[in-house]
C-alpha positions in Angstrom: 0.0 -0.2 0.0 1.5 3.4 -1.1 2.3 6.3 1.5 -0.8 8.6 2.2 -0.4 12.1 0.5 -2.5 15.4 0.9 -5.6 15.0 -0.9 -8.8 17.2 -1.6 -11.8 15.8 0.2 -15.5 16.9 -0.1 -17.5 15.9 2.4 -21.4 16.2 1.2 -23.5 16.5 4.5 -22.7 18.6 7.5 -24.5 16.6 10.4 -22.7 14.9 12.9 -21.1 12.1 11.4 -20.1 14.5 8.1 -18.3 17.1 10.8 -16.8 14.2 12.4 -15.4 12.8 9.1 -14.2 16.2 7.9 -12.3 16.4 11.4 -10.8 13.0 10.9 -9.8 13.8 7.3 -8.3 17.2 8.1 -6.2 15.6 10.8 -4.7 13.5 8.3 -3.4 16.9 6.6 -6.2 16.7 3.6 -7.7 19.8 2.4 -11.5 19.3 3.5 -14.6 21.3 1.6 -17.6 20.7 3.2 -21.3 21.0 1.6 -23.7 22.2 4.0 -27.6 22.8 3.0 -27.8 25.7 5.4 -25.9 28.9 4.6 -25.4 29.9 8.3 -24.0 26.4 8.9 -21.4 26.8 6.0 -20.6 30.4 7.1 -19.7 29.5 10.7 -17.6 26.5 9.7 -15.7 28.5 7.6 -15.3 31.9 9.7 -15.6 30.5 13.1 -14.4 26.7 12.6 -17.4 25.2 14.4 -20.4 23.9 13.5 -23.0 25.7 15.2 -25.7 22.8 15.1 -23.8 19.3 15.5 -20.6 19.0 17.8 -20.6 22.4 18.2 -18.3 22.1 21.3 -15.3 21.0 18.9 -13.4 23.6 17.3 -12.8 22.8 13.7 -9.2 22.8 11.8 -8.1 25.3 9.8 -8.0 23.4 6.8 -11.8 22.7 6.9 -13.8 25.1 4.7 -17.5 24.8 3.8 -20.1 25.8 1.0 -23.7 25.5 0.2 -22.7 24.9 -3.5 -22.2 21.4 -4.3 -20.0 22.4 -7.5 -17.7 24.2 -5.2 -17.4 21.5 -2.6 -16.4 19.0 -5.4 -13.8 21.0 -7.3 -10.6 18.8 -7.6 -11.8 16.6 -5.2 -9.8 13.2 -4.9 -12.5 11.7 -3.2 -16.2 12.4 -1.9 -17.8 11.1 1.2 -21.8 11.4 1.1 -23.1 11.9 4.4 -26.8 12.7 4.2 -30.3 10.7 5.3 -30.9 8.0 3.1 -34.2 9.5 1.8 -31.8 12.6 0.6 -29.4 10.6 -1.4 -30.9 10.4 -4.6 -31.5 14.2 -5.0 -27.7 14.5 -3.6 -26.4 12.5 -6.3 -28.7 14.2 -9.0 -27.0 17.6 -7.6 -23.5 16.2 -7.8 -23.7 14.3 -11.1 -22.5 16.9 -13.5 -19.6 18.2 -11.2 -17.9 15.0 -10.6 -14.3 14.0 -11.9 -14.5 10.8 -14.1 -11.7 9.5 -11.5 -12.9 10.7 -8.2 -13.6 8.1 -5.6 -17.0 8.2 -4.0 -17.8 6.9 -0.7 -21.3 6.3 0.9 -21.3 7.0 4.8 -25.2 6.9 4.7 -26.9 3.9 6.4 -30.2 3.0 5.1 -32.2 1.5 2.1 -34.4 3.7 -0.3 -38.2 3.7 0.3 -40.0 2.7 -2.9 -37.2 1.2 -4.7 -35.7 -0.8 -1.8 -32.2 0.0 -3.3 -29.3 0.2 -1.1 -27.1 3.5 -1.0 -24.7 2.3 -3.4 -27.1 0.9 -5.7 -29.1 4.4 -5.6 -25.6 6.1 -6.5 -25.0 4.0 -9.6 -28.7 4.2 -10.6 -28.2 8.0 -11.0 -25.0 8.0 -12.6 -25.7 5.3 -14.9 -23.6 5.4 -18.1 -22.2 8.7 -17.7 -19.4 7.5 -15.9 -18.4 4.5 -13.8 -17.3 6.0 -10.6 -15.5 3.8 -7.8 -18.2 3.4 -5.4 -17.0 2.6 -1.6 -19.4 2.3 1.4 -18.4 3.0 4.8 -20.1 1.4 7.9 -19.3 0.2 11.4 -19.6 1.0 15.1 -18.9 4.7 15.0 -20.6 7.2 17.1 -19.6 10.8 16.0 -18.9 12.3 19.2 -16.5 9.8 20.4 -14.6 9.7 16.8 -14.7 13.4 17.2 -12.6 13.5 20.2 -10.3 10.7 19.4 -11.5 7.7 21.1 -10.2 4.5 19.2 -12.6 3.8 16.6 -12.9 1.0 13.7 -15.0 1.0 10.7 -15.2 -0.9 7.4 -14.8 0.6 3.7 -16.2 -2.0 1.4 -15.9 -1.7 -2.6 -16.0 -4.1 -5.6 -13.1 -2.1 -6.5 -10.0 -3.1 -4.2 -8.2 -0.1 -5.1 -10.9 2.3 -4.3 -11.4 0.7 -0.8 -7.5 0.7 0.0 -7.4 4.4 -1.0 -10.1 5.4 1.6 -8.5 3.1 4.2 -5.2 4.6 3.6 -6.6 8.4 3.6 -8.5 8.2 6.6 -6.8 5.6 8.9 -4.7 7.1 11.8 -3.5 5.9 15.2 -7.1 6.5 16.5 -9.2 6.0 13.5 -8.9 2.5 11.8 -10.3 1.5 8.6 -10.6 -2.3 7.3 -11.3 -3.2 3.9 -13.8 -5.6 2.6 -15.4 -6.8 -0.6 -19.0 -7.4 0.7 -20.7 -4.2 -0.3 -24.3 -5.9 0.2 -23.4 -7.2 3.5 -21.9 -4.2 4.8 -24.5 -1.9 3.8 -27.5 -3.8 5.1 -25.6 -4.4 8.2 -25.7 -0.8 8.7 -29.2 -0.3 7.4 -31.2 -3.0 9.6 -29.4 -2.8 12.9 -31.1 0.8 13.2 -34.4 -1.1 12.9 -33.4 -3.6 15.6 -32.0 -0.7 17.7 -35.4 0.8 17.8 -36.6 -3.0 19.4 -33.6 -2.8 21.8 -34.7 0.6 22.9 -38.4 -0.3 23.4 -37.5 -3.1 25.7 -35.5 -0.8 27.7 -38.0 2.0 28.0 -40.6 -0.6 29.1 -38.3 -1.5 32.2 -37.0 -4.9 30.9 -33.6 -5.8 31.8 -30.3 -7.1 30.3 -31.7 -10.5 29.2 -34.2 -9.0 27.0 -31.8 -6.7 25.4 -29.4 -9.4 24.5 -32.0 -11.7 23.1 -33.0 -8.9 20.7 -29.4 -8.2 19.8 -28.8 -12.0 19.2 -31.8 -12.7 17.0 -31.7 -9.3 15.5 -28.1 -10.4 14.1 -29.8 -13.5 12.8 -32.2 -11.5 10.7 -29.6 -9.5 9.3 -27.7 -12.4 8.3 -30.6 -13.8 6.4 -31.3 -10.7 4.6 -27.9 -10.0 3.6 -27.3 -13.5 2.7 -30.6 -13.2 0.4 -28.8 -10.3 -1.6 -25.2 -12.3 -1.7 -23.8 -11.0 1.5 -21.2 -13.2 3.7 -22.2 -14.3 7.2 -18.4 -13.6 7.9 -19.3 -9.9 7.4 -22.3 -10.3 10.0 -19.7 -11.3 12.4 -17.6 -8.1 11.9 -17.4 -4.6 12.6 -20.2 -3.7 10.1 -22.6 -6.3 11.5 -22.1 -7.4 15.1 -20.0 -4.5 16.1 -22.4 -1.5 14.8 -25.3 -3.8 16.2 -24.1 -3.8 19.6 -22.9 -0.2 19.6 -26.4 1.0 18.3 -28.5 -0.9 20.4 -26.8 -0.5 23.7 -25.0 3.3 23.4 -27.0 6.2 25.0 -25.8 8.3 21.9 -27.9 6.2 19.5 -30.7 8.2 18.2 -32.6 4.8 16.8 -32.1 3.6 20.3 -33.6 6.6 21.9 -36.8 6.4 19.8 -37.3 3.1 20.8 -36.9 4.1 24.6 -39.5 6.8 24.2 -41.8 4.4 22.5 -41.7 1.9 25.1 -42.3 4.5 27.6 -45.6 5.2 25.7 -44.8 8.5 23.9 -46.1 9.0 20.4 -43.7 8.6 17.3 -44.6 12.1 16.2 -43.8 13.6 19.3 -40.3 12.1 19.7 -39.3 12.9 16.2 -40.4 16.5 16.5 -38.0 16.9 19.3 -34.9 15.4 17.5 -32.9 17.8 15.0 -31.0 14.6 13.6 -32.6 12.0 11.6 -33.2 8.7 13.4 -32.7 6.5 10.2 -34.4 3.4 11.6 -37.9 4.9 11.4 -37.7 5.2 7.6 -35.6 2.2 7.0 -38.1 0.1 8.8 -40.6 0.4 6.2 -38.2 -0.6 3.6 -36.4 -3.5 5.3 -39.8 -4.7 6.0 -41.0 -4.6 2.4 -37.6 -5.8 1.2 -37.8 -9.0 3.5 -41.4 -9.7 2.1 -40.2 -9.4 -1.3 -37.1 -11.8 -0.8 -39.3 -14.2 1.6 -37.0 -13.6 4.3 -38.5 -14.2 8.0 -37.8 -11.1 9.9 -39.9 -11.0 12.9 -38.4 -8.1 14.9 -38.4 -6.1 11.8 -42.1 -6.7 11.5 -42.8 -6.1 15.1 -41.3 -2.8 14.7 -43.2 -2.1 11.5 -46.0 -2.8 13.3 -45.3 -0.4 16.3 -44.2 2.3 13.9 -46.8 2.2 11.1 -49.9 0.2 12.5 -49.8 1.9 15.8 -49.5 -1.2 17.7 -48.7 -0.8 21.4 -45.1 -1.7 22.5 -46.2 -4.2 25.1 -48.6 -5.9 22.7 -45.2 -6.0 20.0 -43.2 -7.4 22.5 -45.8 -10.3 23.6 -46.4 -11.1 20.2 -42.7 -11.7 19.5 -42.1 -13.9 22.5 -45.3 -15.9 21.6 -44.2 -17.1 18.2 -44.0 -20.6 17.4 -41.0 -22.6 19.2 -38.3 -23.6 17.2 -34.5 -24.4 16.3 -32.1 -21.8 17.2 
C-alpha cells in the first residue's frame, strides 16, 4: 500500500457524522471542503471553525472550509464522502452528477435503504450516475458514534467496495492512530448490516423503555443479528461480514449506546410516547424509522423471515402498542435456533 499524500476531500453533508469525518480527514492533513445545506452552517464552519448545530463544542481545523454549493465542494476533489439521510441520497447524487471528475472515488457513509425502490445506497448512487461515468464506489460502515470519533476515541470501521484499489485508498487516507479502517469486498453485507441494525436498535430501545432488563436486550441483539444475516445472504452478503464491525459491532453499539438516536426513539416508544412527538424533538434523523418500512418490504419481497422487523413495523406504522408487540414476539411458535 502506497504512502498517504495530501488530498482534496469533499464531505457532502454537515451533520454530526459528516462533521466528524471532516475532522478525521483534516487531521490527516487533507484539504477538506464540506457541503452544508444551510447557509449559516457553512458560514460559521468557514469563519468560526465550528458547526453551530452539530458537535458545536469542538473546534474545527483551519484546513476545513464549507460551502452551500455542491459544485464548489467538489472542485478538484480526489474523493468525496456522502453523509446525508438515506431519503436525500438520490436528490444529492442528482445534484452532484454533473460536477464529478471521472476518476473521483465516491464513498457513502449513509446507512439505509431507499423507500419505494428498496435500493441500497450504493445502488441508488449507481442508478443515478448510470452510463455517464463509472465511479469507484465505496461504502463506509461500522460502530462509530460521531462524538466519540470526533474526540479521538479509538474507532474502527469498514470500507467496502468491489474495487479493491478504491477501498484501499479510503483506508489509507482516513486511517490514523485513533481511526482504523478495514477493507472488505462484501458491499451488500456491509450496507445491509448498517441499515437493519437501526431497526433492531429501535426494538432494543423499546424493551429498555418498558423497564425490561439485559436478558431482553441480549435476546433482541442476538435474534436481530440472525435477521440481518438472513437478509444479507438473500442479496449475496456473507455471514462472516455479519460477525465483524459492520454487522455485530455496529449492532451492539447502536442497541446499547446512549448516543444512539434509533435506540432513543425505541426507549421513548417503550415509555408510551407517540412517534410524531418523539421525532419533533429531534434535530437529527433517526434512520431506522424510515428504514423499517423499506426493510419490511424488502424482507417480504425476498421471502426472508424477520419477526423483529415486523414487530417494529407494526409499532411504527400500524400503531401497535409496544407491550403487545413484545408479547407477540415471545409468543411466536417454538423452533430450533
